[in-house]
C-alpha positions in Angstrom: 25.3 -3.3 -5.5 22.8 -3.9 -2.6 21.5 -7.3 -1.8 17.8 -8.1 -2.1 17.6 -8.2 1.7 19.1 -4.7 1.9 16.8 -3.2 -0.7 13.8 -4.7 1.1 15.0 -3.4 4.5 15.4 0.1 2.9 11.8 0.0 1.8 10.6 -1.2 5.2 12.6 1.6 6.8 11.1 4.2 4.5 7.6 2.9 5.4 8.5 3.3 9.0 9.8 6.8 8.5 6.6 7.9 6.6 4.0 6.1 8.7 5.7 5.7 12.1 4.8 2.0 11.9 6.9 -1.1 11.5 7.2 -1.6 7.7 7.4 -5.4 8.0 4.0 -5.5 9.5 2.4 -4.4 6.2 4.7 -6.2 3.8 3.1 -8.8 1.6 5.7 -11.4 2.2 4.8 -13.8 -0.6 4.7 -11.2 -3.3 7.9 -9.6 -2.0 9.7 -13.0 -2.2 8.2 -14.0 -5.5 8.8 -10.7 -7.3 12.0 -9.7 -5.4 10.5 -6.3 -4.8 8.8 -4.8 -1.8 5.0 -5.1 -1.8 2.6 -3.5 0.6 -0.4 -5.6 1.7 -3.0 -2.9 1.0 -5.8 -4.9 2.6 -3.9 -5.2 5.8 -3.1 -1.5 5.7 -6.7 -0.6 5.1 -7.9 -2.8 8.0 -5.2 -1.2 10.3 -6.2 2.3 9.3 -9.8 1.6 10.1 -9.1 -0.1 13.4 -6.4 2.3 14.7 -6.7 5.6 12.9 -10.5 5.7 12.5 -10.5 5.5 8.7 -14.1 5.2 7.4 -14.7 5.1 3.7 -18.1 6.7 4.0 -16.7 9.6 5.9 -13.1 9.9 4.6 -13.5 8.8 1.0 -10.8 6.6 -0.6 -7.9 5.2 1.4 -5.7 7.3 -0.9 -7.5 10.4 0.2 -7.2 9.4 3.8 -3.5 8.7 3.5 -2.9 12.0 1.7 -4.8 13.9 4.4 -3.2 12.0 7.3 0.4 11.4 6.1 0.9 13.6 3.0 1.7 13.3 -0.6 5.0 11.4 0.0 3.0 8.6 1.7 0.6 8.3 -1.3 3.6 8.1 -3.7 5.2 5.4 -1.6 2.0 3.3 -1.4 1.5 3.6 -5.1 5.0 2.5 -5.8 4.8 -0.5 -3.5 1.3 -1.8 -3.7 0.3 -5.4 -4.5 -2.8 -6.9 -6.0 -4.4 -5.4 -9.1 -3.6 -1.9 -8.0 0.2 -1.8 -8.9 -0.2 1.5 -10.8 -2.1 3.3 -8.0 -5.1 3.2 -5.8 -7.5 2.7 -8.7 -11.0 1.4 -8.8 -11.2 -2.0 -10.4 -12.6 -1.9 -14.0 -15.2 -4.6 -14.5 -15.2 -5.7 -18.2 -18.5 -5.2 -19.9 -20.2 -8.3 -21.3 -20.4 -7.8 -25.1 -23.5 -10.0 -25.1 -25.4 -7.7 -22.7 
């Protein structure tokens, strides 16, 4: 059985293979340690895509669409499987609960 460190390294290597970027740069270290599973810092990735790849939400649509167009379906799958925050099941819009009193 692989150690935690080996599993995390495998995920970082897969990130590097898909995006040609160092996987550790976009790893959410705290969530990875706490949950013992590789988590991508989607905010850091979004900021990097905007600064270095020219991603613009108004022009390109969602980050998911941009990643699909730029890196392909395998990249979208990888991000969805390894994303932190309230988006663990995909690049979804946050649902704001409706106030029953309104």
